MITI-527355 format. One record per residue (C-alpha): x, z, y. Coordinates in steps of 0.02 Angstrom, whole numbers, plus 50000, padded with zeros to 5 digits. Layout:
N
+-------+-------+-------+
|     x |     z |     y |
+-------+-------+-------+
|     X |     Z |     Y |
...
+-------+-------+-------+
***
This chain:
419
+-------+-------+-------+
|     x |     z |     y |
+-------+-------+-------+
| 57051 | 54875 | 55375 |
| 57141 | 54710 | 55421 |
| 57054 | 54540 | 55437 |
| 57131 | 54488 | 55271 |
| 57066 | 54640 | 55182 |
| 56893 | 54609 | 55257 |
| 56897 | 54430 | 55197 |
| 56948 | 54482 | 55020 |
| 56815 | 54614 | 55012 |
| 56681 | 54500 | 55081 |
| 56705 | 54372 | 54945 |
| 56692 | 54511 | 54813 |
| 56534 | 54578 | 54896 |
| 56457 | 54402 | 54893 |
| 56496 | 54384 | 54707 |
| 56419 | 54553 | 54661 |
| 56269 | 54520 | 54771 |
| 56229 | 54351 | 54697 |
| 56262 | 54412 | 54521 |
| 56146 | 54564 | 54544 |
| 56008 | 54459 | 54622 |
| 56015 | 54329 | 54485 |
| 56011 | 54459 | 54349 |
| 55874 | 54569 | 54418 |
| 55779 | 54412 | 54474 |
| 55785 | 54346 | 54295 |
| 55718 | 54513 | 54230 |
| 55582 | 54503 | 54360 |
| 55530 | 54329 | 54305 |
| 55534 | 54387 | 54124 |
| 55395 | 54512 | 54161 |
| 55298 | 54387 | 54263 |
| 55357 | 54431 | 54438 |
| 55424 | 54310 | 54567 |
| 55613 | 54294 | 54595 |
| 55598 | 54369 | 54768 |
| 55531 | 54532 | 54698 |
| 55690 | 54547 | 54588 |
| 55799 | 54514 | 54737 |
| 55711 | 54650 | 54837 |
| 55743 | 54774 | 54695 |
| 55920 | 54715 | 54670 |
| 55961 | 54759 | 54851 |
| 55899 | 54938 | 54822 |
| 55998 | 54943 | 54659 |
| 56159 | 54901 | 54746 |
| 56132 | 55034 | 54880 |
| 56151 | 55221 | 54881 |
| 55991 | 55246 | 54789 |
| 56061 | 55191 | 54618 |
| 56235 | 55115 | 54624 |
| 56291 | 55248 | 54751 |
| 56208 | 55383 | 54643 |
| 56291 | 55334 | 54480 |
| 56462 | 55280 | 54549 |
| 56476 | 55339 | 54730 |
| 56664 | 55300 | 54744 |
| 56646 | 55124 | 54682 |
| 56494 | 55092 | 54791 |
| 56587 | 55158 | 54945 |
| 56737 | 55050 | 54910 |
| 56631 | 54893 | 54881 |
| 56518 | 54919 | 55032 |
| 56615 | 55024 | 55162 |
| 56530 | 55055 | 55324 |
| 56663 | 54951 | 55416 |
| 56605 | 54796 | 55324 |
| 56418 | 54816 | 55363 |
| 56439 | 54724 | 55530 |
| 56496 | 54566 | 55443 |
| 56359 | 54577 | 55309 |
| 56227 | 54605 | 55441 |
| 56282 | 54453 | 55546 |
| 56285 | 54333 | 55398 |
| 56118 | 54400 | 55334 |
| 56039 | 54370 | 55501 |
| 56098 | 54187 | 55495 |
| 56019 | 54168 | 55325 |
| 55860 | 54255 | 55385 |
| 55840 | 54143 | 55536 |
| 55867 | 53988 | 55429 |
| 55738 | 54048 | 55304 |
| 55609 | 54083 | 55438 |
| 55642 | 53911 | 55509 |
| 55602 | 53837 | 55339 |
| 55441 | 53944 | 55331 |
| 55395 | 53876 | 55498 |
| 55416 | 53698 | 55436 |
| 55293 | 53736 | 55295 |
| 55162 | 53803 | 55416 |
| 55003 | 53698 | 55418 |
| 54878 | 53709 | 55562 |
| 54748 | 53610 | 55460 |
| 54726 | 53768 | 55355 |
| 54616 | 53838 | 55489 |
| 54490 | 53698 | 55499 |
| 54388 | 53725 | 55340 |
| 54397 | 53912 | 55320 |
| 54414 | 53973 | 55498 |
| 54267 | 54096 | 55496 |
| 54309 | 54175 | 55327 |
| 54496 | 54175 | 55364 |
| 54468 | 54257 | 55530 |
| 54357 | 54390 | 55455 |
| 54479 | 54429 | 55312 |
| 54625 | 54428 | 55436 |
| 54537 | 54545 | 55559 |
| 54490 | 54664 | 55419 |
| 54662 | 54654 | 55346 |
| 54742 | 54699 | 55513 |
| 54619 | 54820 | 55594 |
| 54597 | 54939 | 55446 |
| 54783 | 54955 | 55396 |
| 54836 | 54962 | 55578 |
| 54717 | 55104 | 55612 |
| 54775 | 55197 | 55458 |
| 54956 | 55165 | 55506 |
| 54926 | 55233 | 55678 |
| 54843 | 55391 | 55607 |
| 54990 | 55415 | 55488 |
| 55110 | 55393 | 55631 |
| 55018 | 55529 | 55727 |
| 55040 | 55640 | 55578 |
| 55222 | 55604 | 55549 |
| 55281 | 55586 | 55728 |
| 55310 | 55772 | 55754 |
| 55406 | 55788 | 55592 |
| 55594 | 55775 | 55629 |
| 55702 | 55639 | 55553 |
| 55567 | 55504 | 55535 |
| 55549 | 55424 | 55707 |
| 55686 | 55404 | 55840 |
| 55703 | 55546 | 55965 |
| 55654 | 55432 | 56112 |
| 55501 | 55354 | 56024 |
| 55335 | 55401 | 56101 |
| 55178 | 55429 | 56000 |
| 55106 | 55269 | 56069 |
| 55259 | 55167 | 56010 |
| 55261 | 55256 | 55843 |
| 55079 | 55210 | 55813 |
| 55100 | 55030 | 55865 |
| 55254 | 55005 | 55756 |
| 55187 | 55091 | 55599 |
| 55020 | 55002 | 55620 |
| 55105 | 54833 | 55634 |
| 55212 | 54872 | 55482 |
| 55062 | 54921 | 55379 |
| 54960 | 54765 | 55418 |
| 55099 | 54635 | 55387 |
| 55074 | 54510 | 55243 |
| 55211 | 54424 | 55142 |
| 55159 | 54251 | 55200 |
| 55309 | 54156 | 55122 |
| 55279 | 54242 | 54956 |
| 55091 | 54213 | 54971 |
| 55125 | 54027 | 54996 |
| 55244 | 54025 | 54846 |
| 55119 | 54110 | 54728 |
| 54980 | 53991 | 54782 |
| 55091 | 53841 | 54751 |
| 55155 | 53902 | 54582 |
| 54981 | 53942 | 54521 |
| 54910 | 53774 | 54567 |
| 54800 | 53847 | 54705 |
| 54853 | 53730 | 54848 |
| 54699 | 53648 | 54921 |
| 54575 | 53761 | 54827 |
| 54451 | 53873 | 54918 |
| 54550 | 54031 | 54871 |
| 54717 | 53952 | 54916 |
| 54658 | 53890 | 55087 |
| 54570 | 54053 | 55128 |
| 54719 | 54162 | 55081 |
| 54847 | 54056 | 55170 |
| 54744 | 54040 | 55329 |
| 54707 | 54229 | 55334 |
| 54890 | 54269 | 55297 |
| 54949 | 54157 | 55435 |
| 54832 | 54234 | 55567 |
| 54875 | 54409 | 55503 |
| 55061 | 54388 | 55517 |
| 55054 | 54301 | 55683 |
| 54954 | 54450 | 55757 |
| 55072 | 54576 | 55675 |
| 55224 | 54491 | 55752 |
| 55142 | 54493 | 55921 |
| 55113 | 54682 | 55907 |
| 55292 | 54700 | 55853 |
| 55346 | 54602 | 56007 |
| 55250 | 54724 | 56116 |
| 55330 | 54874 | 56033 |
| 55507 | 54799 | 56055 |
| 55467 | 54755 | 56233 |
| 55401 | 54929 | 56275 |
| 55548 | 55012 | 56188 |
| 55659 | 54985 | 56341 |
| 55708 | 55073 | 56499 |
| 55601 | 54974 | 56628 |
| 55452 | 54864 | 56640 |
| 55570 | 54717 | 56673 |
| 55627 | 54730 | 56491 |
| 55449 | 54708 | 56436 |
| 55418 | 54565 | 56553 |
| 55575 | 54477 | 56500 |
| 55532 | 54496 | 56316 |
| 55348 | 54454 | 56318 |
| 55355 | 54329 | 56458 |
| 55509 | 54244 | 56389 |
| 55432 | 54233 | 56214 |
| 55268 | 54162 | 56275 |
| 55356 | 54029 | 56381 |
| 55472 | 53987 | 56239 |
| 55327 | 53967 | 56113 |
| 55224 | 53861 | 56234 |
| 55367 | 53750 | 56283 |
| 55427 | 53724 | 56103 |
| 55255 | 53690 | 56032 |
| 55205 | 53564 | 56170 |
| 55349 | 53477 | 56260 |
| 55473 | 53520 | 56125 |
| 55362 | 53453 | 55986 |
| 55351 | 53285 | 56072 |
| 55539 | 53273 | 56100 |
| 55574 | 53327 | 55920 |
| 55461 | 53189 | 55856 |
| 55614 | 53075 | 55888 |
| 55693 | 53155 | 55734 |
| 55547 | 53095 | 55626 |
| 55568 | 52919 | 55696 |
| 55759 | 52921 | 55665 |
| 55726 | 52981 | 55487 |
| 55617 | 52830 | 55451 |
| 55738 | 52712 | 55538 |
| 55887 | 52782 | 55442 |
| 55791 | 52803 | 55280 |
| 55837 | 52985 | 55271 |
| 55908 | 53136 | 55369 |
| 56087 | 53098 | 55415 |
| 56229 | 53228 | 55433 |
| 56225 | 53219 | 55624 |
| 56036 | 53250 | 55623 |
| 56059 | 53394 | 55508 |
| 56198 | 53468 | 55615 |
| 56091 | 53448 | 55774 |
| 55944 | 53534 | 55692 |
| 56050 | 53680 | 55633 |
| 56117 | 53695 | 55808 |
| 55941 | 53703 | 55878 |
| 55896 | 53842 | 55755 |
| 56045 | 53944 | 55815 |
| 56002 | 53915 | 56000 |
| 55817 | 53963 | 55966 |
| 55872 | 54121 | 55872 |
| 55993 | 54164 | 56012 |
| 55864 | 54148 | 56146 |
| 55730 | 54258 | 56068 |
| 55864 | 54385 | 56021 |
| 55929 | 54380 | 56200 |
| 55761 | 54412 | 56282 |
| 55731 | 54562 | 56171 |
| 55611 | 54504 | 56037 |
| 55703 | 54456 | 55882 |
| 55797 | 54301 | 55813 |
| 55669 | 54262 | 55679 |
| 55536 | 54226 | 55811 |
| 55638 | 54084 | 55885 |
| 55678 | 54008 | 55717 |
| 55498 | 54015 | 55653 |
| 55424 | 53936 | 55808 |
| 55555 | 53795 | 55807 |
| 55509 | 53764 | 55627 |
| 55324 | 53748 | 55671 |
| 55368 | 53619 | 55803 |
| 55470 | 53505 | 55685 |
| 55395 | 53329 | 55648 |
| 55303 | 53331 | 55481 |
| 55333 | 53201 | 55350 |
| 55494 | 53133 | 55277 |
| 55604 | 53226 | 55402 |
| 55541 | 53399 | 55356 |
| 55532 | 53359 | 55174 |
| 55717 | 53304 | 55164 |
| 55769 | 53445 | 55278 |
| 55690 | 53572 | 55163 |
| 55778 | 53491 | 55012 |
| 55948 | 53501 | 55096 |
| 55931 | 53677 | 55166 |
| 55818 | 53777 | 55049 |
| 55933 | 53791 | 54897 |
| 56081 | 53862 | 54996 |
| 55972 | 53974 | 55104 |
| 55862 | 54049 | 54968 |
| 55995 | 54062 | 54834 |
| 56149 | 54107 | 54936 |
| 56106 | 54177 | 55106 |
| 55938 | 54265 | 55087 |
| 56000 | 54387 | 54953 |
| 56121 | 54456 | 55084 |
| 55975 | 54514 | 55185 |
| 55895 | 54601 | 55034 |
| 56061 | 54689 | 54997 |
| 56084 | 54741 | 55180 |
| 55909 | 54817 | 55172 |
| 55945 | 54900 | 55005 |
| 56108 | 54975 | 55077 |
| 56001 | 55058 | 55211 |
| 55874 | 55122 | 55087 |
| 55912 | 55304 | 55035 |
| 55784 | 55369 | 54914 |
| 55885 | 55529 | 54904 |
| 55828 | 55570 | 55078 |
| 55649 | 55585 | 55015 |
| 55689 | 55756 | 54943 |
| 55545 | 55872 | 54991 |
| 55365 | 55888 | 54939 |
| 55307 | 55839 | 55113 |
| 55406 | 55678 | 55112 |
| 55343 | 55628 | 54937 |
| 55168 | 55666 | 54999 |
| 55201 | 55557 | 55149 |
| 55261 | 55416 | 55033 |
| 55104 | 55432 | 54927 |
| 54993 | 55430 | 55080 |
| 55080 | 55276 | 55149 |
| 55064 | 55183 | 54986 |
| 54879 | 55230 | 54965 |
| 54837 | 55185 | 55147 |
| 54929 | 55018 | 55127 |
| 54828 | 54970 | 54971 |
| 54660 | 55031 | 55034 |
| 54687 | 54964 | 55209 |
| 54740 | 54794 | 55158 |
| 54681 | 54754 | 54983 |
| 54508 | 54838 | 54990 |
| 54476 | 54783 | 55171 |
| 54517 | 54601 | 55135 |
| 54411 | 54605 | 54977 |
| 54263 | 54673 | 55071 |
| 54279 | 54548 | 55210 |
| 54287 | 54403 | 55086 |
| 54128 | 54467 | 54998 |
| 54044 | 54484 | 55168 |
| 54078 | 54300 | 55199 |
| 53997 | 54249 | 55035 |
| 54148 | 54228 | 54921 |
| 54119 | 54273 | 54735 |
| 54184 | 54440 | 54665 |
| 54342 | 54362 | 54578 |
| 54392 | 54262 | 54728 |
| 54370 | 54409 | 54842 |
| 54475 | 54524 | 54728 |
| 54608 | 54387 | 54719 |
| 54613 | 54372 | 54908 |
| 54634 | 54561 | 54925 |
| 54777 | 54570 | 54794 |
| 54872 | 54426 | 54874 |
| 54853 | 54490 | 55049 |
| 54910 | 54663 | 54998 |
| 55086 | 54602 | 54955 |
| 55214 | 54644 | 55096 |
| 55376 | 54570 | 55025 |
| 55508 | 54498 | 55136 |
| 55408 | 54506 | 55298 |
| 55392 | 54694 | 55279 |
| 55581 | 54713 | 55255 |
| 55610 | 54608 | 55411 |
| 55497 | 54717 | 55517 |
| 55573 | 54878 | 55447 |
| 55749 | 54821 | 55481 |
| 55701 | 54780 | 55660 |
| 55630 | 54955 | 55680 |
| 55785 | 55032 | 55604 |
| 55903 | 54928 | 55708 |
| 55814 | 54978 | 55872 |
| 55804 | 55160 | 55826 |
| 55614 | 55163 | 55812 |
| 55619 | 55232 | 55635 |
| 55752 | 55335 | 55547 |
| 55826 | 55301 | 55372 |
| 55704 | 55422 | 55289 |
| 55546 | 55335 | 55348 |
| 55634 | 55167 | 55322 |
| 55660 | 55212 | 55139 |
| 55478 | 55269 | 55117 |
| 55417 | 55106 | 55191 |
| 55531 | 55001 | 55082 |
| 55460 | 55085 | 54927 |
| 55286 | 55040 | 54990 |
| 55340 | 54859 | 55018 |
| 55415 | 54843 | 54843 |
| 55266 | 54927 | 54754 |
| 55133 | 54825 | 54843 |
| 55230 | 54668 | 54807 |
| 55250 | 54712 | 54625 |
| 55062 | 54739 | 54614 |
| 55013 | 54564 | 54677 |
| 55052 | 54452 | 54531 |
| 54987 | 54559 | 54385 |
| 54826 | 54607 | 54481 |
| 54800 | 54425 | 54525 |
| 54821 | 54372 | 54345 |
| 54709 | 54511 | 54278 |
| 54564 | 54481 | 54397 |
| 54576 | 54294 | 54431 |
| 54712 | 54194 | 54349 |
| 54669 | 54202 | 54169 |
| 54481 | 54180 | 54200 |
| 54514 | 54028 | 54314 |
| 54626 | 53947 | 54183 |
| 54496 | 53977 | 54049 |
| 54367 | 53886 | 54160 |
| 54492 | 53746 | 54201 |
| 54503 | 53790 | 54388 |
| 54689 | 53840 | 54384 |
| 54847 | 53761 | 54314 |
| 54965 | 53847 | 54197 |
| 55070 | 53990 | 54263 |
| 55239 | 53927 | 54325 |
+-------+-------+-------+
***
């Protein structure tokens, strides 16, 4: 395929992806689900699990294997920019008022699903076609444990904002616990990626380089970057050169963490955390978020969907494995977080709401699964099983939250109208 043919096909791919994500996203909102849930499902719909099943020739022509490299690269740019935006929304003050409760909920929401994930990995490790051939039992347990205990922090933040929970006891507790939870899960993933190399120097380079990058960026880098906040006030807004400089920094940060062997999203997220708060971040989000969320992020969902093959889950054992994974995810995350919240004195409804919100995996799960697939830690069959778990647990979050907390809180005047 020539460069011109690639270009023509890529524009058609973009049109189909955006159209499918908007349509399925609208259907998701119609039944009370967030837009991001619809986009996750749209990615699977465009893949071999549905489009490829109904019209295999058309699907192969629209998404040939030769074009996947281009789609992957562009989706990674969108993903890094999105995680940068998530980093700019991260608030350390969340931890001050609810540190004890958040830490307890977070520890419960990590330890229990991590342990269950490790046990499931030990069960599945010897079954061919699920983990990579070079993956040890230790690495399989670490990866699946990390994948099971991840929380959809960006989606969690969005639900809390849309439901008018920002600043409430529930909102603060859920956000703080989700932030601690995901930070720990990403650290575990970094260890897995570092150990999945040929020598200890690979691990030292990844972990050491990541720690140094985070420390430098969040200390010295934060002070240097404060100049951008001063310039924004002086210029009464974010200028085009400032935007260009910031985007360049995101690309450098993503390159560095990718180069040392962790992953691009680490660098982008840490850089976002270091950005000066106030008018600079507010205007930066206004300029970047529409293009990233509406145009670039759906490419990542589609790339994940193209790697999801539900037809590979074709035996009773694999369907049993899928059911066990889903049950363990819900029990390990939702029930454990509910119990921890109750232990710390939260009322029943608030505790259930925390458990349902923390149980959603969403985009963060897809990121960690794609990393595992890209590095050969998991195979397409296990990838597909885990994607189903991510979608189902994310679908459960909003209706369960509304049933157990939302409608009661609105009746009592503690919650705004559903967005």
